PLY file of the C-alpha trace (Angstrom):
ply
format ascii 1.0
element vertex 63
property float x
property float y
property float z
element edge 62
property int vertex1
property int vertex2
end_header
-6.18 -4.03 15.03
-7.43 -5.78 11.71
-8.21 -3.48 8.92
-10.28 -3.71 5.67
-9.37 -2.33 2.35
-11.63 0.80 1.96
-10.37 1.98 -1.55
-7.62 2.00 -4.06
-6.68 5.03 -6.21
-4.24 4.83 -8.98
-2.29 7.66 -10.09
-0.69 7.49 -13.64
2.13 9.51 -14.84
2.45 9.84 -18.58
4.89 11.66 -20.92
4.54 12.41 -24.69
6.29 9.62 -26.74
8.28 12.31 -28.59
10.25 13.41 -25.57
14.19 12.75 -25.82
15.45 9.71 -23.94
17.51 11.88 -21.70
14.59 14.05 -20.53
12.59 10.82 -19.74
15.50 9.38 -17.96
15.65 12.58 -15.83
12.18 12.26 -14.93
12.49 8.61 -14.08
15.38 9.42 -11.70
13.22 11.97 -9.81
10.25 9.37 -9.67
12.72 6.85 -8.23
13.90 9.02 -5.40
12.72 8.07 -1.88
12.23 11.82 -1.19
9.80 12.12 -4.20
7.67 9.37 -2.92
7.80 10.62 0.71
6.57 13.94 -0.62
3.78 12.27 -2.65
2.56 10.39 0.45
2.71 13.55 2.58
0.53 15.34 -0.10
-2.03 12.61 -0.03
-2.10 12.65 3.84
-2.54 16.45 3.78
-5.64 15.96 1.78
-6.91 13.24 4.08
-6.30 15.54 7.20
-8.61 18.18 5.54
-11.48 15.76 6.21
-11.90 14.89 9.79
-14.19 12.00 8.94
-11.23 10.30 7.43
-8.94 10.75 10.42
-8.63 6.99 11.05
-7.53 6.13 7.56
-4.15 4.82 7.04
-2.43 5.62 3.62
0.07 3.38 1.89
1.98 4.20 -1.20
3.03 1.34 -3.24
4.72 1.12 -6.62
0 1
1 2
2 3
3 4
4 5
5 6
6 7
7 8
8 9
9 10
10 11
11 12
12 13
13 14
14 15
15 16
16 17
17 18
18 19
19 20
20 21
21 22
22 23
23 24
24 25
25 26
26 27
27 28
28 29
29 30
30 31
31 32
32 33
33 34
34 35
35 36
36 37
37 38
38 39
39 40
40 41
41 42
42 43
43 44
44 45
45 46
46 47
47 48
48 49
49 50
50 51
51 52
52 53
53 54
54 55
55 56
56 57
57 58
58 59
59 60
60 61
61 62
C-alpha cells in the first residue's frame, strides 16, 4: 500500500565541548550499537501505541 510522509521528528544528542575525548568516544560507541538504535525505536513505538489514533503509523529510525 502506498504511504505518505506524515511528519519527521529530529532527535539531537549533544555533549559539552569540554568532555574528554575518551568519554565522547565511549558515548559514540553506545550510539553506534544496533541494540541502542533498536531500543530507541522501541521507545518511540511505545509512545505511538499510547495513542490508538496513531495505530496505523509506521515508524522508521534513520541516521
